[in-house]
N, C-alpha and C positions, 0 to 999 in steps of 0.2 A: 520608107518605110519603114526600113533595115533595119534604122537604129530603133524603129520605136519598139520593133517585136526583142529585140536585146535586153534594151529597158524591162521592159514587160516580160522578162523571163528572166532575171535578176529580181523583182522586186517579190513575184507570187513565193520563189524557197519553198518546199511543199515536202520535202526533203529536210528541211530542218524540225519543222514539225513534227519528221517518223524521228529523230533523234530525240530530241524532249523526252519523249512516251517510253521510246526508249532511255531514256536516263532515269525516268518515275520509277521504272519495272525494275531496275537494277539496283536502286536504292529500300524499295518496296522489303526486304528483307533486312535488311540496316534498321529500318525503320519497326519494323514488328520488335525485335529485340530490344530497341528502348522502348518503346510502349509496356512488351514484359517485362523490362525491368524497372518501370516507372512502376506500376502496380506491383512488381514484389516488395518495393520501400514504398509507399501507399501501403499496402496493407501492413508490412508489417510498422511505421510510424502510428497505425490506428492501433493496430494490437496491445504496442509497447504504451500505451495512451493509457485503454482498459486495464492491463498491470501494473500500471500505476494509481490507477486512483481504488480501483481491488487494495493492491496493497495502503491506501491511502486510508480506506476502511477499514479496514482487519489494525492496522494499529492504533485509530482511532478508538476502536471496540476494547483493545489491548491496554487501551490507556485506561479507560473507564471502569472496567475489573480492575484493574490492578487499584482504581481510587479507590474503588467500594471496598476492597482486600482490606486495605489502610485503615477507613472508617472503622471496619467490623476489627481488624486488627488493637486500635484504640480502646477500644468500646470492652471485647474483652481484657485488656489491660488496664480499664477505669475499675472494672465489675473484679479484677485479679487484689486490685487495693483494697474495696470496702470490704470483700472479705477478708483480708489480712486482719484489719485493725482488730487490735487486741480487745476493745470493749465488745465487738460480738464476740470475738471464742472468748473471754469469760463470760457474756452472753450464755451463748452455748451451752461453758460446762456448765455452770450452774444451772441453767432448764431441761436440759435435754439431758448431760451425762452425771447430775446431780454430787457434782463435786464440789467443793469446798476450799476459801482460803486456808492454809496452816494455822495452828493456834500455834502464839510462839514454844508451846511444849515440844514441839512434833518437830520444830523445826531446829537440826542436829546442824550447829558449824564445821565446818570440815581444815584439819591446821596439818 
């Protein structure tokens, strides 16, 4: 029977559980630091993705405004070309300003 007691005391090992709990509490600060760093990295990742999406929206708006300005520029070039036509200028000179083409006697050739 004395052998049974010794074998039983070896099986129970209550000190081993205390050591495991003690080890857990020793690792707790390190785990908290790891969780804090993981949280910081996650927040930074989400912030950077939001910033990328916001910048993409700004780029799209700028491209749209640029395209509209190009269309306006092309329209104004076309309007300027239409206003420069010799037939229009002649019609305005005759109609609004009362001008007329010079006769042969009014033309002097300079040599």
